[in-house]
C-alpha positions in Angstrom: 0.0 0.0 0.0 1.3 3.5 -0.8 2.7 5.9 1.7 -0.3 8.2 1.1 -2.8 5.5 2.1 -0.7 4.6 5.2 -0.8 8.2 6.5 -4.3 9.2 5.4 -6.6 6.5 4.1 -8.1 7.2 0.7 -11.9 7.8 0.8 -13.4 4.5 -0.4 -15.6 4.5 -3.5 -18.5 2.3 -4.5 -19.7 2.6 -8.1 -23.3 1.9 -9.1 -23.5 1.9 -13.0 -26.4 3.0 -15.2 -28.9 1.2 -17.4 -27.2 -1.3 -19.8 -23.8 -0.5 -18.1 -23.4 -3.7 -16.1 -22.0 -6.7 -17.8 -24.3 -9.8 -17.9 -23.3 -13.4 -18.1 -25.3 -16.5 -18.7 -25.3 -18.9 -15.8 -28.1 -21.3 -17.0 -29.3 -21.9 -20.5 -31.2 -24.3 -22.7 -28.1 -24.2 -24.9 -25.2 -25.6 -23.0 -22.6 -23.8 -25.1 -23.9 -20.5 -23.9 -23.4 -21.2 -20.2 -20.6 -19.1 -18.8 -20.6 -16.7 -21.7 -20.9 -12.9 -21.4 -24.0 -12.0 -23.3 -23.9 -8.2 -22.5 -22.1 -7.2 -24.3 -19.7 -9.2 -26.3 -20.7 -9.3 -30.0 -17.7 -11.2 -31.2 -18.1 -13.9 -28.6 -21.8 -14.3 -29.4 -21.0 -14.9 -33.1 -22.1 -11.6 -34.6 -19.6 -10.8 -37.4 -21.7 -8.3 -39.4 -20.3 -5.5 -37.2 -16.8 -6.1 -38.5 -17.5 -6.9 -42.2 -19.5 -3.7 -42.8 -22.9 -5.2 -43.6 -21.6 -7.6 -46.3 -24.0 -10.3 -45.1 -27.1 -8.2 -45.6 -25.8 -7.0 -49.0 -25.3 -10.6 -50.0 -28.9 -11.5 -48.9 -30.3 -8.6 -50.9 -28.4 -9.7 -54.0 -29.7 -13.3 -53.5 -33.3 -12.1 -53.1 -33.0 -10.1 -56.4 -31.6 -13.2 -58.1 -28.2 -11.6 -58.6 -24.8 -13.3 -58.1 -24.4 -14.0 -54.4 -22.0 -16.0 -52.2 -23.3 -19.3 -50.8 -20.7 -19.1 -48.0 -21.9 -15.7 -46.9 -25.5 -17.0 -47.1 -24.7 -19.9 -44.8 -23.0 -17.5 -42.4 -26.0 -15.2 -42.5 -28.3 -18.1 -41.5 -26.0 -19.0 -38.6 -25.9 -15.4 -37.4 -29.7 -15.1 -37.5 -30.0 -18.2 -35.4 -27.4 -16.8 -33.0 -29.2 -13.5 -32.8 -32.5 -15.2 -32.1 -30.9 -17.1 -29.2 -29.2 -13.9 -27.9 -32.6 -12.1 -27.8 -34.2 -15.1 -26.1 -31.6 -15.0 -23.3 -31.8 -11.2 -22.9 -35.5 -10.5 -23.1 -37.8 -11.1 -20.1 -41.2 -12.7 -20.1 -44.4 -10.8 -20.7 -44.6 -9.8 -17.0 -41.3 -7.8 -17.5 -39.7 -9.2 -14.4 -39.2 -13.0 -15.0 -36.7 -14.7 -17.2 -37.5 -17.2 -19.9 -37.9 -20.9 -18.8 -34.5 -22.6 -18.4 -32.5 -19.4 -18.7 -30.7 -17.5 -16.0 -28.6 -14.3 -16.6 -26.8 -12.6 -13.8 -24.5 -9.5 -13.5 -20.7 -9.8 -13.5 -19.6 -9.0 -10.0 -17.1 -6.3 -9.0 -15.3 -3.7 -11.1 -15.0 -6.2 -14.0 -18.8 -5.8 -14.5 -18.6 -2.0 -15.0 -15.3 -1.3 -16.7 -16.0 -2.1 -20.4 -19.2 -3.6 -22.0 -17.1 -5.4 -24.6 -13.6 -5.9 -23.2 -10.8 -6.2 -25.7 -8.1 -4.3 -27.6 -10.4 -3.4 -30.5 -13.7 -3.0 -28.7 -12.7 -1.5 -25.4 -12.2 2.0 -26.7 -15.8 2.5 -27.8 -17.5 0.3 -25.1 -16.1 1.9 -22.0 -18.2 2.6 -19.0 -16.1 3.2 -15.8 -12.9 1.7 -17.3 -11.0 5.0 -17.8 -12.0 6.2 -14.3 -11.0 2.9 -12.6 -7.6 3.1 -14.3 -7.2 6.7 -13.0 -8.2 5.8 -9.5 -5.8 2.9 -9.4 -3.1 5.2 -10.5 -3.8 7.3 -7.4 -3.4 4.4 -5.1 -6.8 2.8 -5.0 -7.0 -0.9 -4.8 -9.8 -2.9 -6.1 -11.6 -4.9 -3.4 -10.0 -2.8 -0.7 -11.1 0.8 -1.1 -12.6 0.6 -4.6 -15.5 -1.6 -5.6 -18.6 -1.7 -7.8 -22.2 -2.9 -7.4 -23.3 -4.1 -10.9 -26.9 -5.2 -11.1 -29.3 -6.8 -13.6 -30.5 -3.6 -15.2 -33.4 -5.4 -16.8 -35.3 -5.6 -13.5 -37.4 -3.3 -11.4 -35.9 -2.5 -8.0 -38.3 -4.7 -6.0 -37.2 -7.8 -8.1 -33.6 -6.8 -7.7 -34.0 -7.3 -4.0 -36.3 -10.3 -4.1 -34.3 -12.3 -6.6 -30.7 -11.2 -6.1 -30.7 -9.5 -2.6 -29.1 -6.6 -4.4 -29.6 -3.8 -1.9 -28.8 -6.0 1.1 -25.6 -7.2 -0.6 -24.7 -3.6 -1.5 -25.0 -2.6 2.2 -22.6 -5.4 3.0 -20.1 -4.0 0.3 -20.4 -0.5 1.9 -19.7 -2.0 5.3 -16.7 -3.9 4.1 -15.2 -0.9 2.3 -15.7 1.2 5.4 -13.9 -1.3 7.6 -11.0 -2.0 5.2 -10.4 1.8 5.0 -9.9 2.3 8.7 -13.5 3.2 9.3 -13.6 5.8 6.5 -17.1 6.6 5.2 -17.8 5.6 1.6 -18.5 7.7 -1.5 -21.5 6.3 -3.5 -20.7 7.2 -7.1 -23.6 6.6 -9.4 -24.3 7.2 -13.1 -27.6 7.6 -15.0 -30.1 5.0 -13.8 -27.6 4.0 -11.2 -28.5 7.3 -9.5 -32.0 5.9 -9.1 -30.6 2.7 -7.6 -28.4 4.7 -5.2 -31.2 6.9 -4.1 -33.4 3.8 -3.6 -30.6 2.2 -1.6 -30.6 5.0 0.9 -34.3 4.7 1.6 -34.1 0.9 1.5 -31.7 1.1 4.5 -34.1 3.3 6.5 -37.0 0.9 5.6 -35.0 -2.2 6.3 -33.4 -1.1 9.7 -36.1 1.3 10.8 -35.9 5.1 10.4 -33.6 5.8 13.4 -31.3 2.8 13.0 -31.2 3.2 9.2 -30.3 6.9 9.4 -27.6 6.1 11.9 -26.2 3.5 9.5 -26.2 6.1 6.7 -24.6 8.7 8.8 -21.8 6.3 9.8 -21.0 4.6 6.5 -21.9 7.1 3.7 -19.6 10.1 3.2 -21.4 11.6 0.2 -23.7 10.8 -2.7 -22.3 11.7 -6.2 -25.0 11.5 -8.9 -23.5 11.8 -12.4 -25.9 12.5 -15.3 -28.8 11.7 -13.0 -32.4 11.5 -14.4 -33.9 12.6 -11.1 -37.3 13.4 -12.7 -36.9 10.9 -15.5 -36.2 11.2 -19.3 -38.7 11.3 -22.1 -36.3 9.3 -24.3 -37.1 6.2 -22.2 -40.8 6.5 -23.0 -40.0 6.7 -26.7 -37.9 3.5 -26.5 -40.9 1.6 -25.2 -43.6 3.2 -27.4 -41.8 3.6 -30.7 -38.4 2.1 -30.3 -34.9 3.7 -29.9 -31.7 2.3 -31.3 -28.7 1.8 -29.2 -25.5 3.1 -30.8 -23.3 0.2 -31.9 -26.1 -2.4 -31.8 -28.0 -0.9 -34.8 -25.6 -2.8 -37.1 -27.2 -6.1 -36.4 -30.5 -5.5 -34.7 -33.4 -4.1 -36.7 -36.1 -1.8 -35.4 -38.6 -4.5 -34.3 -35.9 -6.3 -32.4 -34.9 -3.2 -30.6 -38.5 -2.5 -29.7 -39.1 -6.1 -28.5 -36.0 -5.9 -26.3 -37.1 -2.5 -24.8 -40.6 -3.6 -24.1 -39.4 -6.6 -22.1 -37.3 -4.5 -19.7 -39.0 -4.0 -16.3 -36.5 -1.3 -15.4 -37.9 1.1 -18.1 -40.6 2.7 -15.8 -37.8 3.6 -13.3 -36.7 6.4 -15.7 -40.1 7.4 -17.1 -40.6 11.2 -16.7 -42.5 12.1 -13.6 -45.8 13.8 -14.4 -46.9 14.7 -10.9 -45.6 18.3 -11.5 -47.9 19.8 -8.8 -45.6 18.0 -6.2 -42.2 18.4 -7.9 -40.6 21.8 -7.3 -39.2 22.1 -10.8 -41.5 21.5 -13.8 -40.5 21.0 -17.4 -41.1 23.7 -19.9 -43.4 21.5 -22.0 -45.2 18.1 -21.6 -43.0 15.1 -21.9 -45.5 13.5 -24.4 -48.0 15.0 -26.8 -50.6 13.0 -28.6 -52.6 14.0 -31.7 -56.4 14.3 -31.2 -57.8 11.5 -33.4 -60.7 9.1 -33.6 -60.5 5.6 -34.9 -62.6 3.1 -36.9 -62.6 -0.6 -36.2 -62.9 -2.2 -39.6 -63.8 -5.8 -39.6 -63.8 -8.2 -42.6 -65.9 -11.1 -41.3 -65.5 -14.7 -42.3 -67.3 -15.1 -45.6 -67.1 -17.1 -48.9 -67.1 -15.3 -52.3 -67.8 -17.3 -55.5 -65.0 -16.5 -57.9 -66.3 -18.0 -61.2 -67.4 -14.6 -62.5 -63.9 -13.2 -62.0 -61.8 -16.0 -63.6 -64.0 -17.7 -66.2 -62.1 -16.3 -69.2 -58.6 -16.6 -67.8 -55.8 -18.8 -69.1 -54.8 -19.7 -65.5 -56.4 -19.4 -62.1 -54.9 -16.8 -59.7 -52.9 -18.5 -56.9 -54.2 -16.3 -54.2 -56.5 -13.3 -53.8 -57.1 -10.6 -51.1 -59.5 -7.8 -50.3 -58.4 -4.1 -50.5 -60.5 -1.3 -48.9 -59.7 2.1 -50.4 -60.4 5.0 -48.1 -58.5 7.5 -50.2 -56.0 7.7 -53.1 -53.1 6.7 -50.9 -55.0 5.1 -48.0 -55.6 1.4 -48.6 -56.4 -1.3 -46.0 -55.5 -4.8 -47.3 -56.2 -8.3 -45.9 -53.9 -11.3 -46.1 -53.8 -13.2 -49.4 -56.0 -16.3 -49.4 -55.8 -19.3 -51.8 -58.8 -20.2 -54.0 -60.4 -23.6 -53.8 -59.1 -26.1 -56.3 -62.5 -26.6 -58.0 -61.9 -25.0 -61.4 -65.6 -25.1 -62.4 -66.7 -23.1 -59.3 -63.7 -21.7 -57.5 -64.4 -20.1 -54.1 -62.5 -17.5 -52.0 -62.8 -18.2 -48.3 -62.0 -15.1 -46.2 -61.2 -15.4 -42.5 -62.0 -12.6 -40.1 -59.5 -9.8 -39.9 -59.8 -6.7 -37.8 -58.1 -3.4 -38.4 -57.9 -0.1 -36.4 -57.8 2.9 -38.7 -56.8 6.4 -37.4 -59.1 9.2 -38.7 -59.9 12.9 -37.8 -61.3 13.6 -34.4 -65.0 14.0 -35.2 -67.3 11.9 -37.3 -68.2 15.0 -39.4 -64.5 15.6 -40.2 -64.1 11.9 -41.0 -66.9 11.9 -43.5 -65.8 15.1 -45.0 -62.3 13.6 -45.6 -63.5 10.1 -46.6 -67.2 10.4 -47.8 -67.1 7.1 -49.7 -64.9 4.0 -49.9 -64.2 1.4 -52.6 -63.4 -2.3 -52.2 -61.2 -4.3 -54.7 -60.4 -7.9 -55.1 -56.6 -8.1 -55.9 -54.2 -10.8 -57.1 -50.4 -10.7 -57.4 -49.2 -9.5 -60.8 -49.0 -6.5 -63.1 -51.1 -5.3 -66.1 -54.1 -7.3 -67.1 -54.5 -11.1 -66.7 -54.2 -13.0 -70.0 -57.5 -14.2 -71.4 -58.4 -17.4 -73.2 -58.6 -16.8 -77.0 -61.9 -17.4 -78.6 -61.4 -20.3 -81.0 -63.7 -21.7 -83.6 -64.9 -24.2 -81.1 -66.4 -21.5 -78.9 -70.1 -21.4 -79.5 -71.8 -18.0 -79.5 -73.8 -15.8 -82.0 -70.5 -14.9 -83.8 -69.4 -18.4 -84.3 -70.0 -18.5 -88.1 -68.0 -15.2 -88.6 -65.0 -16.5 -86.7 -65.1 -19.8 -88.7 -65.0 -18.0 -92.0 -62.2 -15.6 -90.9 -60.0 -18.4 -89.5 -60.4 -20.4 -92.8 -59.5 -17.3 -95.0 -56.4 -16.5 -92.7 -54.8 -19.9 -93.1 -55.6 -20.2 -96.9 -54.6 -16.7 -98.0 -51.5 -16.0 -95.8 -50.1 -19.1 -94.2 -46.6 -17.5 -93.5 -48.2 -14.5 -91.9 -50.3 -16.8 -89.7 -47.3 -18.8 -88.6 -45.3 -15.6 -87.7 -48.3 -14.3 -85.8 -48.5 -17.5 -83.9 -44.8 -17.3 -82.9 -45.1 -13.7 -81.8 -48.1 -14.6 -79.7 -46.1 -17.3 -78.0 -43.3 -14.9 -77.3 -45.7 -12.3 -75.9 -47.3 -14.9 -73.7 -43.9 -15.9 -72.3 -43.0 -12.2 -71.7 -46.3 -11.6 -69.9 -45.8 -14.7 -67.7 -42.3 -13.4 -66.7 -43.6 -9.9 -65.9 -46.4 -11.5 -63.8 -43.9 -13.6 -61.8 -41.5 -10.7 -61.3 -44.3 -8.3 -60.2 -45.7 -11.0 -57.8 -42.2 -11.5 -56.3 -41.9 -7.8 -55.5 -45.5 -7.6 -54.1 -47.2 -5.8 -57.0 -50.9 -6.5 -57.3 -53.8 -5.8 -59.8 -57.5 -5.6 -59.4 -59.7 -8.4 -60.7 -62.9 -7.1 -59.2 -64.2 -3.7 -58.0 -67.1 -2.3 -56.1 -69.0 0.8 -56.8 -69.0 3.8 -54.5 -69.9 2.7 -51.0 -71.5 5.5 -48.9 -70.7 4.5 -45.4 -72.0 7.6 -43.6 -75.1 5.9 -42.4 -73.2 3.0 -40.9 -70.7 5.3 -39.1 -73.4 7.6 -37.7 -75.3 4.6 -36.4 -72.2 3.2 -34.8 -71.3 6.6 -33.3 -74.7 7.0 -31.7 -74.3 3.6 -29.9 -70.8 4.6 -28.7 -72.1 7.9 -27.3 -74.9 6.2 -25.5 -72.8 3.6 -23.7 -70.2 6.3 -22.9 -66.9 4.6 -23.6 -64.2 4.4 -26.2 -64.3 0.6 -26.0 -68.1 0.5 -26.3 -70.3 0.6 -29.4 -71.5 -2.0 -31.9 -70.5 -2.9 -35.4 -72.5 -1.5 -38.2 -72.8 -3.8 -41.2 -72.1 -2.6 -44.8 -73.3 -4.8 -47.6 -72.1 -4.1 -51.2 -71.4 -5.9 -54.5 -68.1 -6.5 -56.3 -68.2 -6.7 -60.1 -65.5 -8.4 -62.2 -63.1 -6.0 -64.0 -63.5 -8.0 -67.1 -67.2 -7.4 -67.9 -67.2 -9.1 -71.3 -70.1 -11.4 -71.7 -70.1 -15.2 -71.8 -72.3 -17.8 -73.3 -74.2 -17.9 -76.6 -76.0 -14.6 -76.0 -73.0 -12.9 -74.1 -74.5 -13.0 -70.6 -72.8 -10.4 -68.4 -71.0 -11.9 -65.3 -72.9 -11.3 -62.2 -71.4 -9.3 -59.2 -70.9 -11.0 -55.9 -72.0 -9.7 -52.5 -69.5 -8.9 -49.7 -69.9 -7.7 -46.1 -67.8 -5.2 -44.0 -68.4 -4.1 -40.4 -67.4 -0.7 -39.1 -67.4 0.8 -35.7 -66.4 4.5 -35.0 -64.7 5.2 -31.7 -64.3 8.8 -30.4 -61.0 10.2 -29.0 -60.0 9.3 -25.5 -61.2 11.3 -22.6 -57.7 12.6 -22.0 -58.5 15.3 -24.6 -60.9 17.1 -22.4 -57.9 19.1 -21.2 -56.6 22.2 -22.9 -54.6 21.6 -26.2 -50.9 22.4 -26.4 -51.0 25.1 -29.1 -47.2 25.4 -29.5 -47.2 22.3 -31.7 -49.1 22.3 -35.0 -49.3 20.1 -38.1 -47.5 20.8 -41.4 -50.2 19.3 -43.7 -53.6 20.1 -42.0 -55.1 22.7 -39.8 -57.6 20.4 -38.0 -54.9 18.6 -36.0 -54.6 19.4 -32.3 -52.1 18.0 -29.8 -52.8 17.4 -26.1 -50.5 16.5 -23.2 -50.5 12.8 -22.4 -49.1 11.0 -19.4 -46.9 8.0 -19.9 -49.6 5.7 -18.6 -52.1 7.1 -21.1 -49.6 6.4 -23.9 -49.0 2.8 -22.6 -52.8 2.2 -22.6 -53.2 3.7 -26.1 -50.4 1.4 -27.3 -52.1 -1.6 -25.6 -49.1 -2.4 -23.3 -51.3 -3.6 -20.4 -48.3 -5.6 -19.0 -46.3 -2.3 -18.6 -49.3 -0.6 -16.9 -49.7 -3.6 -14.5 -45.9 -3.5 -13.8 -46.2 0.2 -12.9 -49.0 -0.5 -10.5 -47.7 -3.6 -8.9 -43.9 -3.1 -8.8 -43.5 0.7 -8.7 -46.6 2.4 -7.3 -47.1 -0.2 -4.6 -43.5 -0.3 -3.5 -43.2 1.3 0.0 -39.8 2.7 -0.9 -41.4 4.5 -3.8 -38.8 4.4 -6.6 -40.7 7.1 -8.6 -41.3 9.5 -5.7 -39.6 9.3 -2.4 -36.5 7.6 -4.0 -36.5 9.8 -7.0 -37.2 13.6 -6.6 -37.4 13.8 -2.8 -34.2 14.9 -1.0 -32.1 11.8 -0.1 -31.3 11.1 3.6 -27.7 12.0 2.9 -26.1 15.2 4.1 -23.5 15.8 1.4 -24.6 15.6 -2.3 -22.2 16.4 -5.2 -24.0 16.4 -8.5 -22.0 16.4 -11.8 -23.5 16.5 -15.2 -23.0 17.8 -18.8 -25.0 20.6 -20.3 -25.9 22.5 -23.5 -26.3 19.6 -25.9 -29.4 19.1 -28.0 -31.5 16.8 -25.7 -34.9 15.1 -26.2 -37.4 16.8 -24.0 -40.7 15.6 -25.5 -42.2 13.4 -28.1 -45.2 14.0 -30.5 -47.2 10.9 -31.1 -50.1 9.9 -33.3 -52.0 6.7 -34.0 -50.6 4.6 -36.7 -52.7 5.1 -39.8 -53.7 1.4 -39.9 -53.0 -1.4 -37.5 -54.0 -5.0 -37.9 -55.5 -6.3 -34.6 -56.3 -9.9 -35.5 -56.1 -12.4 -38.3 -53.6 -14.9 -39.7 -49.9 -14.4 -39.5 -50.2 -11.4 -37.2 -47.1 -9.9 -35.7 -46.1 -10.5 -32.1 -47.8 -8.1 -29.8 -44.4 -7.1 -28.4 -43.5 -5.4 -31.7 -46.9 -4.3 -32.9 -47.1 -0.5 -33.0 -50.4 1.3 -32.4 -48.7 4.7 -31.7 -45.9 6.2 -33.8 -44.0 9.4 -33.9 -45.9 12.2 -35.7 -43.3 13.3 -38.3 -45.6 16.0 -39.7 -45.7 17.9 -36.4 -44.0 21.3 -36.2 -43.2 23.9 -33.6 -45.0 27.2 -33.4 -43.1 30.0 -31.9 -40.8 28.1 -29.5 -37.2 29.5 -29.3 -34.5 27.1 -28.0 -36.3 24.0 -29.3 -36.1 21.9 -32.5 -38.3 19.2 -33.8 -37.3 16.3 -36.1 -39.4 13.2 -36.8 -41.7 14.1 -34.0 -38.9 14.4 -31.4 -38.6 17.7 -29.7 -35.2 18.7 -28.4 -34.1 21.5 -26.2 -31.0 23.5 -27.2 -29.1 26.3 -25.4 -30.0 29.9 -26.1 -27.4 32.6 -26.2 -27.9 36.3 -25.6 -26.6 38.9 -28.0 -23.8 39.5 -25.5 -22.7 35.9 -25.7 -24.0 34.7 -22.4 -26.2 31.6 -22.0 -29.8 32.5 -21.1 -31.2 29.0 -21.5 -29.4 25.8 -20.9 -30.1 22.3 -22.3 -29.3 18.8 -21.1 -26.6 16.2 -21.7 -28.0 14.7 -24.9 -30.0 12.1 -23.0 -31.5 13.7 -19.8 -33.2 17.1 -20.0 -31.8 20.0 -18.1 -34.8 20.3 -15.8 -34.4 16.7 -14.7 -30.6 17.0 -14.2 -30.7 20.2 -12.1 -33.6 19.0 -9.9 -31.1 18.2 -7.2 -30.7 22.0 -6.6 -34.1 21.9 -4.9 -32.6 19.6 -2.2 -30.4 22.3 -0.8 -31.3 22.6 3.0 -34.2 20.1 2.6 -34.8 16.6 3.8 -34.1 14.8 7.0 -30.4 15.7 6.8 -30.8 19.3 5.4 -28.8 18.4 2.3 -25.7 20.3 1.4 -25.8 20.2 -2.4 -22.9 21.2 -4.7 -23.6 21.2 -8.5 -20.9 21.0 -11.2 -22.0 21.6 -14.8 -19.6 20.6 -17.6 -20.1 22.3 -20.9 -20.6 19.9 -23.8 -20.2 16.7 -21.8 -22.4 14.0 -23.3 -24.3 11.6 -21.0 -22.0 8.6 -21.4 -18.9 10.3 -22.5 -18.7 12.3 -19.3 -17.3 9.2 -17.6 -14.2 9.6 -19.7 -14.1 13.4 -19.4 -11.0 15.0 -17.8 -13.0 17.7 -16.2 -15.3 15.2 -14.5 -12.2 13.3 -13.3 -10.7 16.4 -11.9 -13.9 17.4 -10.0 -14.2 13.9 -8.5 -10.6 13.7 -7.4 -10.3 17.3 -6.0 -13.8 18.1 -4.7 -15.1 14.7 -3.6 -12.1 12.5 -2.8 -9.6 15.1 -1.9 -6.9 13.5 -4.1 -4.5 15.6 -6.2 
């Protein structure tokens, strides 16, 4: 031990990392080869190579899909990586309750400083995956010894705090680590150094001690063992970015190379720790309030459009075709660019009387807020029958054998053609064969890329009467989930209306049924609209503040709402109140955070234009989006804010003299949430003494490797030069 530590013991430090900043390892798995492997985060060890070869695998698959030259070796590697990625997500994602692991799988945090230094340790990956690695190296150079006066408390950042204690005894074990550091440092109180969501865990730890030991004994323990609380980049009042990651999805830098948007969303929606950092909306209780709502939702109604199970005779649509369509679907046109399409369904094999058997499918369609505005924008609808292909389907040629009133004329013309110009007839026959082959190729190509053509169309369907009838029922039973379907009956006629039979009988149309139900906007829109956000394309749009819970309900994430109620709101230690924005029971608080970077402060959301709620081959509910970012929203007279893709960011505002008159956050946590700790000064059971250090331009994660942060920590907190 150094001479410095012999004369005056170094102040011991316990590190609590942020979300996704603790390394995770697999201790039990349904795949034996995965046991003992680090799954967060070691891309190379998990078999992901697309990160290092610049997307060559995906490029090869795109070439293969378009029937271009492609490498079979890369294709096999792609298949292996897709299987590996599926297993990786299976190990990392929690069950639907957002707090239990999948059957046969156990993932646990890597203990000690090794779990918080680098997410992906290695010569090539360490430089961009650092967490506390650079700081640990610095502290050790100052005489700190790991396990003696320097330690870390990694945790399973996927879990809510109650489960961390129930499953892993995390907070009890952390108390023991603090006690051990204290005793090994000649009874020197410990500095609790936290980052990001780790600040939530540290704040929770202090109140857990008072709850576990009793208020008096717990406070005595804190006064004895804790020297100071150092929150770095703390989301005291939450961060709107966390809501967007659950509602719409938010990519993680570095992982977007080999995880697509749906996989990111599925992972985010399985994490029970997400609500820990949701923005606090109880602004009447919090001393500092944000400058705008953390979430805005467009005022919209919706229509539940149901295609019931039904059978449509298809003989009228295919009787003159050379070949039967392989599969057919229904397309409901509400506007020029607004089409709701069912799945494709195969026809029955009976060529004499083919049948299309539709199964029930239900869609939710977003529309203007009132039924009058809906009918003004969409007064009529059309319904088409579609098949895969392009152009017009090839018809059977009418030969001499076809018996109708023009049979004698066709017979004479055919006889004269072959007698008078045999070479011309042969050339024409060859050209027709070539044209038929070209048409067949175009059809196959168009079908492969998803192009479709109509083989049957309805007339104008006036659905006003049905919508009005449905809306009256909804208003009578008084709820958005109420109401009854109104039935619309209409006929679809073949696009080929040419007659058949001896007297050219016109093909008969076939009857179809749709059901519609209009649902009014949610009751949350009874409050005053937020007029600083408008729409680029229409003047009828209004936006209203929405709480996180209201967004979760609108998105259909009932499991997240239940988790909020059961694991957060019912927790006596109150992770979103007492252990969040209330002053901690610690006398000395030293807050450090970055400022003046563009930082997400709000999100503007809207209903997805059309969402399939049921039917065959539906997507997993964990990745189905009902609410999306409103990319047509714009700001109206708000200085110091920008909007892009529905995301509102705060920016710093400078005066003409060059001084900052409005500050912004650290790129992840808004400024109003970061600086909330200022309100603790002289408050709480210990009358907190709060010192705040703001570092210009320090990004949320990069601050951990910032020289100014290191200097403040060493000089002001640890007293080390």
